[in-house]
Backbone bond lengths (Angstrom), bond angles and torsions (degrees), N, CA, C in turn:
res aa  C-N    CA-C-N  psi(-1)  N-CA   C-N-CA  omega(-1)  CA-C   N-CA-C  phi
1 M - - - 1.478 - - 1.516 111.23 -
2 Q 1.291 118.13 138.35 1.494 119.51 177.28 1.531 109.27 -70.63
3 N 1.303 115.93 146.63 1.472 122.03 176.22 1.499 107.12 -70.65
4 S 1.348 115.71 114.47 1.435 119.97 -176.48 1.538 109.95 -83.60
5 N 1.290 119.93 1.20 1.414 125.88 174.53 1.504 110.84 -138.86
6 P 1.280 121.91 79.06 1.435 123.37 -178.38 1.552 113.72 -64.64
7 E 1.348 115.77 -15.10 1.430 118.47 177.70 1.515 115.49 -89.51
8 L 1.317 116.61 4.47 1.447 121.86 178.43 1.560 109.98 -59.11
9 P 1.336 116.90 128.58 1.458 117.28 -178.99 1.495 113.81 -51.52
10 L 1.322 118.98 137.75 1.433 123.62 179.62 1.509 109.76 -107.23
11 S 1.365 115.71 148.51 1.472 119.64 179.55 1.504 109.19 -62.56
12 R 1.374 118.65 141.88 1.429 121.60 178.02 1.502 110.91 -96.78
13 V 1.328 116.65 1.18 1.502 119.64 -178.72 1.457 108.40 -99.31
14 P 1.348 118.98 125.58 1.497 120.45 -178.76 1.496 109.88 -68.13
15 G 1.361 115.32 143.60 1.477 119.63 -179.04 1.563 109.15 80.93
16 T 1.265 114.35 160.80 1.439 119.42 178.02 1.478 116.24 -113.88
17 W 1.350 114.52 -52.33 1.488 118.67 -170.95 1.513 110.62 -71.93
18 G 1.304 119.53 -33.25 1.496 118.11 178.93 1.471 111.84 -70.10
19 S 1.350 118.47 -38.09 1.464 121.00 179.30 1.553 111.30 -71.27
20 L 1.342 115.04 -31.45 1.466 119.15 176.32 1.546 110.12 -68.53
21 L 1.315 118.18 -32.07 1.488 121.03 175.54 1.569 108.00 -63.87
22 V 1.356 115.43 -39.28 1.465 119.49 177.93 1.500 110.24 -60.57
23 L 1.414 115.10 -45.01 1.428 119.46 178.74 1.545 111.36 -60.99
24 I 1.335 114.86 -44.87 1.515 118.84 178.95 1.509 108.67 -59.53
25 G 1.297 117.93 -41.13 1.500 121.49 177.02 1.526 111.00 -57.81
26 F 1.349 116.85 -44.92 1.474 119.89 178.48 1.460 110.75 -60.23
27 V 1.378 117.92 -44.27 1.409 123.30 -179.32 1.499 113.71 -61.42
28 L 1.386 115.12 -46.65 1.450 119.07 -179.83 1.561 111.79 -64.69
29 I 1.285 115.71 -42.61 1.487 119.08 175.54 1.554 110.64 -61.31
30 G 1.301 114.22 -43.85 1.494 117.60 179.20 1.545 110.73 -63.82
31 M 1.312 118.17 -39.10 1.467 120.39 178.19 1.515 110.23 -62.72
32 A 1.323 117.00 -44.04 1.470 119.90 179.70 1.537 111.53 -62.96
33 L 1.315 116.49 -46.78 1.501 120.15 179.10 1.556 109.87 -66.96
34 G 1.311 116.99 -38.06 1.453 118.39 179.28 1.493 114.16 -63.21
35 N 1.377 114.71 -43.12 1.461 119.00 176.80 1.533 114.09 -61.84
36 I 1.361 113.77 -43.11 1.476 118.07 178.21 1.512 111.72 -61.61
37 L 1.308 115.50 -48.51 1.457 122.64 -177.69 1.553 108.75 -63.67
38 A 1.357 117.56 -40.86 1.452 120.11 -178.16 1.537 110.92 -63.69
39 V 1.356 116.26 -38.31 1.472 120.55 175.74 1.529 110.36 -63.22
40 M 1.282 116.35 -42.41 1.461 120.31 179.64 1.537 112.11 -62.77
41 L 1.326 112.90 -46.94 1.522 116.94 178.69 1.500 111.77 -64.80
42 L 1.370 119.10 -37.80 1.407 120.13 175.75 1.503 115.31 -66.21
43 A 1.291 114.44 -32.53 1.492 119.34 175.89 1.490 110.73 -64.43
44 I 1.303 114.96 -41.66 1.522 118.18 177.98 1.487 109.98 -70.56
45 F 1.325 118.10 -46.20 1.463 120.45 -178.16 1.546 113.19 -62.72
46 L 1.308 115.92 -42.61 1.461 118.67 -179.15 1.469 114.70 -87.23
47 S 1.368 116.67 0.34 1.467 121.98 -178.38 1.523 109.34 56.19
48 A 1.318 118.67 47.25 1.430 124.38 177.59 1.484 110.93 -119.07
49 D 1.352 115.64 151.53 1.463 120.93 175.64 1.533 108.98 -78.17
50 M 1.318 116.39 163.55 1.497 121.24 -176.03 1.513 110.87 -63.05
51 G 1.311 118.88 -22.59 1.432 122.61 -178.40 1.499 110.35 -73.11
52 S 1.350 117.62 -43.16 1.485 121.92 -175.55 1.505 112.35 -90.54
53 V 1.294 118.40 -15.25 1.458 119.92 -178.37 1.548 113.01 -65.93
54 S 1.359 116.59 -28.16 1.478 120.03 177.00 1.480 109.63 -67.51
55 E 1.319 117.92 -36.63 1.473 121.95 178.10 1.534 107.69 -69.09
56 L 1.287 118.27 -42.48 1.480 121.43 177.90 1.509 110.67 -65.57
57 L 1.325 118.73 -34.90 1.431 121.91 -179.19 1.572 108.37 -67.33
58 S 1.354 115.73 -42.65 1.474 117.94 178.50 1.459 112.11 -61.26
59 Q 1.366 116.89 -40.99 1.410 121.86 178.40 1.486 112.89 -70.03
60 L 1.350 118.23 -33.42 1.412 122.98 176.74 1.531 113.72 -62.50
61 I 1.355 115.44 -32.46 1.462 121.18 -178.82 1.512 109.09 -83.95
62 S 1.339 118.56 -36.02 1.478 121.20 -174.68 1.530 111.28 -88.46
63 D 1.337 118.36 -41.09 1.435 121.30 -178.66 1.516 110.89 -146.35
64 P 1.326 116.75 74.97 1.469 121.82 -172.80 1.548 112.56 -59.21
65 A 1.294 117.09 -29.00 1.481 118.21 -173.50 1.529 110.55 -63.51
66 K 1.320 118.50 -23.24 1.435 121.74 -178.95 1.521 115.24 -84.43
67 V 1.311 116.90 -3.72 1.482 123.07 -179.79 1.494 106.78 -96.88
68 P 1.308 118.07 130.52 1.512 123.68 174.38 1.522 109.71 -57.55
69 N 1.296 115.31 127.58 1.490 121.83 -179.74 1.497 108.38 58.13
70 G 1.323 115.84 35.42 1.475 122.86 -178.93 1.527 113.44 -56.30
71 W 1.322 119.30 -38.74 1.452 122.49 -177.39 1.556 109.23 -62.80
72 Y 1.327 117.32 -48.72 1.447 120.14 -179.12 1.521 109.69 -67.89
73 A 1.338 118.14 -36.07 1.433 122.16 178.51 1.541 112.61 -61.36
74 L 1.307 112.63 -41.23 1.497 119.44 176.40 1.526 111.42 -62.44
75 M 1.367 112.33 -44.83 1.451 115.40 179.78 1.549 111.61 -62.93
76 I 1.296 117.05 -40.24 1.491 120.20 174.85 1.512 110.76 -59.01
77 L 1.323 115.64 -46.81 1.422 120.36 179.63 1.467 113.61 -61.94
78 Q 1.315 119.50 -48.53 1.473 124.50 -177.60 1.507 110.96 -67.37
79 G 1.392 115.33 -45.64 1.457 118.46 179.62 1.548 114.44 -60.57
80 T 1.338 114.49 -43.34 1.490 119.38 -177.73 1.494 111.03 -69.86
81 V 1.311 116.64 -45.89 1.485 120.02 178.16 1.532 112.77 -59.79
82 H 1.304 113.27 -44.58 1.455 119.89 -174.99 1.512 109.64 -67.47
83 F 1.362 117.31 -43.36 1.491 121.07 -178.92 1.530 109.84 -61.07
84 F 1.364 118.60 -43.61 1.461 120.67 -174.87 1.533 108.97 -83.52
85 S 1.331 121.38 -22.14 1.466 120.38 -176.04 1.532 111.85 -89.55
86 Y 1.336 116.35 -31.01 1.478 120.38 -174.12 1.510 114.33 -117.72
87 L 1.333 115.87 -60.21 1.435 119.88 -172.90 1.521 115.07 -65.55
88 L 1.342 114.63 -52.73 1.502 118.56 -176.86 1.486 112.07 -63.38
89 P 1.383 119.79 -49.77 1.471 119.96 -179.86 1.576 110.04 -62.65
90 S 1.309 120.28 -37.08 1.446 118.64 179.27 1.523 112.96 -68.27
91 L 1.322 116.66 -38.38 1.508 120.35 177.95 1.517 109.05 -67.81
92 L 1.289 118.46 -43.85 1.511 122.31 178.60 1.545 108.52 -57.40
93 Y 1.340 116.25 -47.45 1.453 118.12 177.42 1.515 112.43 -62.64
94 W 1.339 116.15 -43.56 1.465 121.80 179.30 1.533 111.51 -58.84
95 F 1.340 117.70 -42.97 1.436 122.41 -172.68 1.497 112.50 -83.50
96 Y 1.374 115.84 -44.02 1.483 118.15 -167.91 1.558 114.07 -104.42
97 I 1.330 116.13 -19.76 1.497 118.70 177.04 1.491 108.81 -98.99
98 E 1.339 116.18 -50.56 1.499 121.27 -178.49 1.589 110.29 -80.14
99 R 1.317 118.18 -18.59 1.418 126.37 -177.81 1.513 110.41 58.66
100 R 1.307 117.98 45.68 1.477 122.00 179.27 1.475 110.54 -109.21
101 S 1.323 118.28 165.51 1.425 126.02 176.63 1.505 110.66 -114.85
102 I 1.360 117.17 163.01 1.473 123.18 176.74 1.495 112.83 -50.84
103 S 1.356 115.98 -36.15 1.431 120.71 -176.54 1.558 111.48 -63.39
104 E 1.263 116.22 -23.37 1.459 121.08 -179.96 1.528 114.59 -79.72
105 F 1.384 116.10 -2.61 1.437 119.45 168.46 1.504 109.21 -60.29
106 S 1.296 118.07 -28.59 1.449 124.12 -172.72 1.505 109.94 -83.61
107 G 1.324 119.83 -14.63 1.414 120.79 -176.33 1.525 114.85 75.30
108 G 1.301 113.52 10.42 1.500 119.38 178.81 1.477 115.04 92.60
109 R 1.334 118.21 -18.76 1.443 121.76 -177.54 1.511 111.14 -141.95
110 A 1.316 116.99 130.16 1.477 121.48 -177.88 1.500 109.61 -78.86
111 P 1.353 118.28 137.68 1.439 119.29 173.36 1.565 112.17 -66.70
112 S 1.289 115.04 166.04 1.480 117.88 178.66 1.476 108.53 -69.07
113 Q 1.380 115.60 165.14 1.487 120.27 -179.30 1.523 111.01 -63.33
114 R 1.371 114.67 -29.37 1.471 116.68 179.97 1.509 112.99 -64.47
115 I 1.370 117.39 -32.52 1.422 122.76 179.51 1.538 110.80 -64.60
116 W 1.338 115.93 -43.59 1.471 119.15 177.98 1.503 110.69 -62.13
117 I 1.340 116.77 -46.26 1.477 119.22 178.72 1.492 113.19 -62.76
118 L 1.382 117.15 -42.67 1.419 120.08 -178.19 1.595 110.46 -68.00
119 A 1.305 116.25 -35.03 1.495 118.63 176.53 1.530 109.54 -62.88
120 F 1.253 115.57 -42.61 1.477 121.15 178.36 1.528 110.03 -60.13
121 I 1.327 117.05 -51.11 1.471 123.25 -179.00 1.545 111.19 -63.89
122 L 1.324 114.88 -42.24 1.471 120.78 -177.29 1.490 111.25 -53.75
123 V 1.279 117.74 -47.74 1.484 122.70 -178.14 1.507 110.53 -58.39
124 L 1.287 118.00 -42.98 1.481 122.07 178.24 1.508 112.63 -71.19
125 I 1.335 117.32 -39.09 1.473 121.65 178.46 1.521 108.56 -66.18
126 F 1.321 118.59 -30.88 1.436 119.25 -176.76 1.515 115.70 -76.87
127 I 1.369 117.71 -10.99 1.480 120.59 -176.33 1.559 113.43 -61.01
128 P 1.327 119.98 -43.08 1.500 117.51 179.46 1.523 113.52 -62.86
129 I 1.351 115.99 -43.70 1.468 117.20 179.23 1.509 110.51 -64.82
130 N 1.338 119.49 -38.85 1.401 122.11 179.97 1.565 111.92 -70.45
131 S 1.320 117.60 -22.80 1.454 119.65 175.39 1.510 111.01 -64.88
132 K 1.290 116.45 -26.60 1.454 119.59 177.90 1.597 112.75 -73.91
133 F 1.368 111.03 -35.60 1.509 116.66 172.61 1.489 110.95 -67.32
134 I 1.327 117.47 -38.80 1.494 121.47 176.22 1.552 111.50 -60.46
135 E 1.308 115.61 -42.70 1.471 118.58 178.10 1.521 112.37 -67.52
136 W 1.330 117.62 -41.19 1.465 120.04 177.52 1.540 110.53 -62.45
137 N 1.324 115.75 -45.90 1.450 119.73 -175.74 1.491 111.21 -66.28
138 A 1.335 116.62 -40.47 1.455 120.08 -179.09 1.546 111.20 -64.79
139 A 1.275 116.55 -29.73 1.453 121.33 178.50 1.500 117.29 -86.58
140 M 1.332 116.19 5.66 1.447 122.72 -172.43 1.572 110.17 -65.86
141 K 1.316 113.27 135.26 1.471 120.13 178.55 1.525 110.48 -124.93
142 L 1.338 117.40 130.83 1.403 118.55 177.63 1.550 112.20 -91.72
143 P 1.281 119.61 159.78 1.482 122.48 179.50 1.576 111.53 -56.09
144 E 1.298 113.52 151.83 1.507 117.21 -178.22 1.524 114.96 -54.10
145 A 1.345 113.88 -31.19 1.478 118.19 176.79 1.465 113.42 -63.96
146 L 1.353 118.38 -23.69 1.467 120.30 -178.44 1.553 110.51 -107.07
147 S 1.372 116.83 26.41 1.445 119.48 -178.29 1.541 112.38 -59.73
148 G 1.332 116.04 -35.35 1.471 120.66 -179.18 1.552 108.99 -63.93
149 L 1.301 117.40 -41.75 1.452 123.01 179.97 1.537 106.84 -67.17
150 E 1.312 118.64 -44.16 1.421 121.28 -178.78 1.516 111.41 -62.14
151 N 1.345 118.28 -41.54 1.444 121.46 179.43 1.550 109.37 -62.78
152 W 1.343 117.19 -41.25 1.475 118.53 177.71 1.512 111.03 -65.64
153 M 1.321 118.34 -40.13 1.437 122.68 179.84 1.557 109.11 -60.50
154 R 1.370 113.41 -46.45 1.464 120.01 -178.40 1.507 109.40 -63.15
155 A 1.331 119.64 -40.01 1.441 122.81 179.39 1.517 111.86 -62.81
156 K 1.350 115.10 -44.86 1.477 119.71 175.07 1.480 113.23 -60.68
157 E 1.352 117.21 -41.48 1.439 122.99 -177.11 1.566 107.89 -67.65
158 D 1.350 115.90 -42.68 1.496 116.72 176.09 1.462 115.01 -61.75
159 Q 1.347 115.58 -34.93 1.479 119.00 177.16 1.500 111.17 -65.54
160 L 1.321 115.86 -44.01 1.482 120.55 -179.47 1.576 109.70 -69.34
161 S 1.294 115.81 -31.87 1.454 119.69 177.38 1.505 112.82 -66.23
162 V 1.337 115.73 -36.02 1.472 119.58 176.77 1.556 109.08 -65.34
163 M 1.308 115.33 -42.93 1.485 116.86 -178.78 1.504 112.14 -69.78
164 T 1.355 116.66 -37.52 1.459 118.22 177.95 1.508 111.71 -65.89
165 A 1.334 118.36 -42.92 1.468 120.70 178.51 1.479 111.31 -64.73
166 F 1.332 117.22 -34.67 1.492 119.02 176.43 1.527 112.23 -67.69
167 L 1.392 115.60 -43.26 1.476 119.81 -178.20 1.482 111.05 -65.52
168 T 1.362 117.67 -34.21 1.482 118.30 -177.07 1.544 115.01 -90.94
169 N 1.303 113.78 3.53 1.468 118.51 -179.16 1.538 109.87 -93.37
170 Y 1.312 114.16 71.04 1.455 121.28 179.91 1.559 108.40 -132.60
171 N 1.355 114.70 152.29 1.400 118.31 -179.13 1.524 111.42 -137.61
172 S 1.348 115.16 19.04 1.518 118.64 176.21 1.522 105.59 -113.39
173 F 1.340 113.74 146.42 1.437 122.44 -178.92 1.512 110.06 -66.07
174 G 1.330 117.39 -32.73 1.471 122.42 -178.79 1.495 110.08 -65.02
175 K 1.336 117.03 -41.49 1.505 121.74 177.76 1.529 111.62 -66.37
176 L 1.373 114.57 -37.81 1.453 118.61 174.47 1.523 112.04 -56.94
177 L 1.348 117.57 -44.92 1.458 120.17 -177.65 1.553 111.72 -66.03
178 I 1.374 114.27 -36.92 1.432 118.09 178.51 1.549 109.78 -65.74
179 A 1.344 113.63 -43.51 1.478 120.28 178.57 1.526 111.72 -61.42
180 L 1.323 116.24 -41.12 1.496 120.92 178.83 1.556 110.51 -62.81
181 F 1.276 116.14 -35.50 1.514 120.27 178.32 1.552 108.88 -70.86
182 V 1.400 117.04 -55.43 1.434 122.35 -171.81 1.537 112.73 -73.67
183 V 1.325 115.56 -45.89 1.485 118.32 -172.63 1.531 112.43 -94.25
184 T 1.331 118.68 -12.37 1.431 121.58 -175.08 1.572 111.53 -117.27
185 L 1.308 118.30 -58.13 1.448 120.02 -175.34 1.508 114.16 -69.10
186 L 1.345 116.10 -47.63 1.496 117.66 -176.81 1.569 111.16 -66.24
187 P 1.351 117.76 -41.33 1.470 114.77 175.62 1.567 113.32 -67.14
188 A 1.312 117.34 -38.88 1.435 120.37 179.76 1.538 110.35 -58.84
189 L 1.278 120.35 -40.30 1.420 124.29 177.17 1.505 112.91 -74.19
190 G 1.326 115.07 -58.62 1.427 120.05 -175.98 1.508 114.87 -59.64
191 E 1.339 117.52 -50.52 1.443 122.04 -176.95 1.527 113.46 -68.06
192 E 1.297 118.61 -36.23 1.471 122.64 177.68 1.471 112.48 -69.60
193 V 1.373 119.16 -42.46 1.449 119.75 176.08 1.550 108.79 -62.27
194 L 1.342 116.33 -45.95 1.485 119.83 -173.81 1.522 111.33 -70.65
195 F 1.353 119.02 -51.16 1.478 119.39 -169.63 1.487 111.79 -90.70
196 R 1.316 122.22 -31.87 1.444 123.57 177.37 1.525 111.65 -95.38
197 G 1.371 118.13 -53.13 1.498 121.88 -172.06 1.497 109.00 -66.29
198 V 1.341 119.66 -41.45 1.464 122.06 -174.09 1.509 112.69 -101.59
199 L 1.340 117.75 -60.52 1.467 123.03 -172.72 1.557 110.61 -65.60
200 Q 1.265 116.94 -53.38 1.486 121.36 -176.31 1.527 109.11 -63.00
201 T 1.328 117.96 -42.46 1.452 123.10 179.48 1.551 110.16 -55.12
202 K 1.309 114.96 -50.14 1.489 120.29 -178.16 1.511 111.63 -68.57
203 L 1.350 117.61 -36.58 1.466 117.53 178.88 1.544 111.37 -70.13
204 V 1.280 116.96 -34.42 1.514 123.40 178.87 1.572 105.82 -59.46
205 Q 1.317 114.68 -45.94 1.510 119.31 178.94 1.499 112.38 -64.66
206 Q 1.328 116.26 -36.47 1.485 120.06 -170.42 1.547 110.64 -84.09
207 L 1.325 116.67 -40.69 1.456 120.80 -173.26 1.521 112.10 -90.18
208 A 1.274 115.49 154.53 1.495 121.13 -176.13 1.531 110.60 -71.76
209 N 1.348 116.16 -33.47 1.482 121.22 -175.92 1.485 111.76 -112.76
210 P 1.310 117.90 116.66 1.484 119.36 178.16 1.559 113.62 -57.37
211 H 1.326 116.70 -33.38 1.450 119.96 178.58 1.550 113.23 -58.82
212 V 1.331 112.83 -39.27 1.484 118.17 177.58 1.534 110.62 -64.65
213 A 1.372 115.65 -40.43 1.448 119.63 -179.92 1.507 110.04 -66.95
214 I 1.303 118.13 -39.17 1.514 119.36 -179.32 1.496 112.50 -66.00
215 W 1.413 116.75 -43.30 1.458 120.56 -179.52 1.443 112.51 -74.60
216 L 1.312 118.86 -35.83 1.508 119.79 172.56 1.480 112.77 -62.99
217 S 1.312 118.55 -40.11 1.495 119.36 174.79 1.473 113.27 -64.55
218 A 1.381 113.89 -38.75 1.479 118.28 177.72 1.563 111.55 -65.71
219 A 1.337 116.10 -37.13 1.449 118.56 -179.77 1.511 112.31 -67.75
220 I 1.396 115.44 -39.18 1.458 118.74 176.07 1.505 110.91 -67.65
221 F 1.315 117.47 -41.93 1.435 123.13 177.32 1.581 110.14 -55.64
222 S 1.332 116.16 -42.25 1.466 118.29 -179.13 1.523 111.31 -73.50
223 A 1.355 117.14 -42.53 1.440 121.32 -175.14 1.552 110.33 -65.69
224 I 1.304 117.80 -33.05 1.484 118.93 -177.33 1.518 113.60 -67.78
225 H 1.343 116.38 -10.33 1.483 118.88 176.85 1.522 113.08 -84.84
226 F 1.383 115.33 -14.44 1.507 121.27 179.62 1.464 112.87 56.77
227 Q 1.334 119.68 31.57 1.420 122.66 171.98 1.554 107.18 -108.70
228 F 1.305 117.18 93.68 1.436 123.75 -166.88 1.517 110.93 -66.68
229 Y 1.322 117.71 -36.35 1.427 120.74 -179.98 1.486 116.97 -91.97
230 G 1.389 112.01 16.92 1.430 120.45 168.34 1.519 110.03 -129.91
231 F 1.306 115.77 13.44 1.483 118.92 -176.26 1.528 111.96 -61.41
232 L 1.331 117.66 -48.10 1.478 121.93 -172.32 1.545 109.98 -65.77
233 P 1.316 120.31 -51.77 1.470 117.43 -178.83 1.533 111.51 -64.77
234 R 1.317 118.40 -34.25 1.489 118.01 -179.32 1.521 110.04 -72.65
235 M 1.298 118.94 -31.02 1.447 121.90 177.24 1.554 108.29 -69.13
236 M 1.339 117.94 -37.27 1.431 120.58 179.19 1.552 108.91 -65.79
237 L 1.312 118.45 -40.33 1.473 121.07 177.79 1.560 107.93 -66.26
238 G 1.321 119.04 -41.99 1.474 120.96 176.88 1.478 113.02 -56.93
239 A 1.351 115.59 -40.39 1.460 119.59 178.54 1.526 110.19 -69.38
240 L 1.300 117.98 -37.32 1.492 122.48 176.53 1.528 110.25 -58.76
241 F 1.342 114.62 -49.76 1.497 118.73 177.92 1.494 111.56 -63.26
242 G 1.346 115.65 -37.05 1.478 119.16 179.74 1.477 115.34 -64.96
243 Y 1.376 116.30 -38.69 1.495 117.55 177.56 1.506 111.07 -71.71
244 L 1.334 118.06 -34.97 1.472 120.23 173.84 1.460 113.37 -57.72
245 Y 1.339 114.86 -43.55 1.496 118.70 -179.80 1.576 109.88 -71.92
246 Y 1.295 115.48 -42.81 1.485 118.72 -177.59 1.578 110.49 -61.98
247 W 1.340 117.21 -45.79 1.419 119.17 -177.54 1.535 114.27 -72.88
248 T 1.290 115.69 -39.84 1.531 118.56 -176.26 1.519 110.53 -86.39
249 G 1.330 120.10 -27.32 1.440 123.88 -174.64 1.491 111.03 71.73
250 N 1.361 118.81 15.34 1.424 123.89 -173.10 1.511 107.39 -122.86
251 L 1.344 117.86 112.79 1.468 124.16 -176.03 1.570 108.63 -66.64
252 W 1.338 116.61 -31.49 1.470 119.11 -178.05 1.520 111.52 -63.40
253 V 1.284 119.55 -27.42 1.461 124.25 178.24 1.544 109.19 -64.88
254 A 1.386 115.29 -45.81 1.446 119.58 177.45 1.558 111.20 -66.89
255 I 1.326 116.07 -38.91 1.447 120.75 178.92 1.513 107.31 -61.82
256 L 1.299 119.53 -48.28 1.473 121.10 177.17 1.521 111.62 -54.78
257 A 1.304 115.20 -49.73 1.538 117.46 -178.94 1.487 111.84 -58.62
258 H 1.344 116.78 -43.44 1.466 122.00 178.35 1.541 110.15 -61.75
259 F 1.296 117.21 -43.21 1.479 122.47 -177.37 1.568 107.00 -66.43
260 V 1.284 118.91 -45.19 1.457 122.64 -179.34 1.542 110.57 -60.08
261 N 1.333 115.35 -44.84 1.489 119.00 -178.53 1.504 111.72 -62.19
262 N 1.342 117.14 -49.93 1.490 118.91 179.74 1.521 111.78 -69.77
263 G 1.329 117.88 -39.97 1.431 121.96 -177.81 1.504 112.67 -66.83
264 F 1.391 117.54 -37.12 1.437 119.46 179.79 1.544 112.19 -64.53
265 V 1.365 113.83 -37.64 1.499 116.93 178.17 1.555 111.79 -67.65
266 L 1.308 116.12 -37.11 1.529 119.04 178.72 1.477 111.28 -68.07
267 V 1.372 116.35 -43.44 1.459 121.39 179.40 1.524 109.75 -62.18
268 M 1.374 116.48 -46.49 1.462 118.64 -178.87 1.532 111.62 -62.69
269 M 1.355 115.41 -37.55 1.452 117.68 178.49 1.456 112.24 -66.24
270 Y 1.356 117.73 -36.36 1.487 123.47 176.81 1.516 108.88 -64.32
271 L 1.293 117.13 -47.37 1.504 120.75 179.71 1.545 110.19 -63.10
272 H 1.304 116.73 -37.06 1.460 120.11 175.32 1.536 112.33 -63.85
273 N 1.348 113.62 -42.71 1.512 120.38 -176.76 1.566 108.90 -64.87
274 I 1.317 116.17 -34.99 1.460 118.40 -177.90 1.584 111.75 -93.89
275 H 1.301 113.36 11.26 1.499 121.23 173.56 1.554 111.81 64.79
276 V 1.339 117.81 35.39 1.448 122.32 173.62 1.517 108.76 -87.98
277 V 1.333 115.34 -37.96 1.500 120.54 178.56 1.496 107.80 -125.41
278 E 1.320 118.68 147.47 1.442 123.38 -178.37 1.539 112.36 -88.20
279 M 1.350 117.66 -29.33 1.452 122.81 -174.60 1.528 110.07 -67.60
280 N 1.318 117.20 131.98 1.494 122.95 174.26 1.496 106.67 -99.18
281 I 1.317 118.23 104.28 1.482 121.85 -173.25 1.496 113.05 -68.52
282 E 1.359 117.78 -12.50 1.421 120.47 178.12 1.511 115.30 -83.46
283 E 1.305 116.20 -3.57 1.469 119.96 178.96 1.559 111.12 -66.63
284 T 1.265 117.57 145.65 1.487 120.40 -173.61 1.547 111.21 -91.42
285 K 1.311 119.80 0.34 1.450 121.77 178.28 1.548 108.72 -74.63
286 S 1.307 114.53 138.61 1.500 117.13 179.38 1.507 109.61 -77.37
287 M 1.333 116.87 167.96 1.444 124.62 -177.87 1.558 109.10 -87.03
288 P 1.317 117.55 166.71 1.439 119.83 178.65 1.555 115.30 -48.76
289 I 1.317 117.82 140.98 1.456 122.69 -170.93 1.552 111.03 -57.30
290 V 1.329 115.82 -35.61 1.498 117.01 -179.77 1.506 110.42 -65.14
291 L 1.320 115.87 -39.53 1.470 120.02 177.47 1.475 111.02 -67.39
292 V 1.351 119.41 -38.08 1.466 121.04 178.64 1.508 111.27 -68.44
293 I 1.319 118.92 -37.81 1.456 120.41 175.41 1.513 114.29 -67.58
294 S 1.324 114.19 -38.92 1.427 120.55 176.59 1.555 110.66 -63.36
295 S 1.370 113.78 -42.12 1.429 120.29 178.83 1.554 110.97 -60.85
296 L 1.306 116.55 -43.23 1.440 121.98 179.17 1.550 111.17 -61.72
297 L 1.294 116.42 -46.62 1.475 121.99 -179.58 1.513 112.28 -61.82
298 F 1.346 114.17 -49.06 1.453 119.45 178.60 1.529 113.23 -64.25
299 T 1.337 114.54 -37.61 1.453 118.79 177.85 1.547 110.05 -60.99
300 I 1.311 116.27 -49.80 1.486 120.22 178.95 1.542 109.14 -59.25
301 A 1.309 119.65 -45.00 1.467 123.44 -177.51 1.529 110.50 -60.24
302 I 1.359 115.17 -46.03 1.518 118.66 -175.65 1.464 109.41 -70.24
303 M 1.359 119.66 -38.35 1.448 121.39 179.67 1.521 111.79 -65.18
304 R 1.330 116.41 -39.89 1.440 121.32 177.13 1.595 110.05 -64.49
305 F 1.306 115.52 -39.99 1.455 118.47 176.09 1.472 114.02 -63.08
306 V 1.383 113.84 -45.88 1.482 118.20 179.12 1.525 110.75 -61.10
307 K 1.341 119.07 -39.44 1.441 119.78 176.93 1.537 112.91 -66.99
308 Q 1.291 116.39 -41.07 1.512 118.94 -178.61 1.513 108.42 -73.90
309 E 1.358 122.46 -39.51 1.416 124.27 178.21 1.538 111.07 -61.66
310 S 1.349 117.21 -44.87 1.426 121.73 178.33 1.508 112.27 -59.53
311 F 1.369 115.02 -47.72 1.450 117.14 -178.89 1.507 110.77 -66.97
312 A 1.339 120.86 -39.32 1.453 122.82 178.45 1.480 112.38 -61.95
313 R 1.334 114.90 -41.02 1.505 118.80 179.55 1.528 114.20 -64.96
314 R 1.348 112.81 -38.77 1.481 116.52 -179.46 1.564 107.28 -70.52
315 T 1.284 115.97 -34.51 1.523 116.78 178.15 1.518 110.11 -63.34
316 V 1.271 117.38 -45.47 1.534 122.57 -178.14 1.585 107.07 -63.79
317 L 1.319 115.90 -47.68 1.476 116.72 -177.80 1.523 111.96 -64.79
318 N 1.341 118.17 -38.58 1.492 121.00 175.75 1.481 111.00 -62.37
319 T 1.381 116.44 -40.28 1.402 119.03 -179.53 1.533 113.71 -64.79
320 E 1.359 112.80 -39.27 1.483 120.79 -177.34 1.546 108.51 -70.33
321 S 1.346 119.15 -34.97 1.414 122.49 -176.57 1.573 109.39 -81.17
């Protein structure tokens, strides 16, 4: 396939797999430091000694409601681990290995205002069609021979569901703001720099077909969350962010889309908790088929328009320059 965006930033590091090993090293070191620092911060926050904090940490993951100030403790844990595991390693790689600056997130040229608006709308329009993927994934059954693996996956998913339900069970505006920072802003920045800005960019250069690079990056993005019964819808979102970045050449567009997706869920959960809206957006049931089909058609239309608009704008700017 021809590169539909020849101005997409290219990696400045020769080779692909060796430099990706460096990135993986950064991530692993960041994870180790993040976990150590998170334990230290939790010990201070929970007024516990280092011996008992491990027990509290285990309880915080399995049954956070029983830990005093467990909601804030989980936010500290998640924010610290995510910052050191995703955002910091990605930025270090971006600055010191790729030798890039923050300004290069934009690819040198800002998209038109319509692209920003369409990216915002696209994420919301995509929700009904993705609800169908959520339903299919939640109903997934493995063969009988893999029942042991399925039981383990279900147990991990149930554990994560308990944490998610606890984290989204808030009715104060202050907690919503904290959640928007920890659960929305940090992941939007860290994961987009890592999976789209670095990983997808290098795979696009290495592989013959950019589509393969985008979907492979999206699959890795989904798998790294270790939520097996959310793998498919998260991969679809990763691909959506990936195409937005690939077509526009602007990482901020993908970051915006990621932020809107996570932020919309948190705001809707908040409105549900304070009884402003009745719908629980966390339910795994899909929406009416007419809405799903409409979502699919509008998603395709908007994505085509974003692609064409980005290409047309680059053509005009190249002509003027």
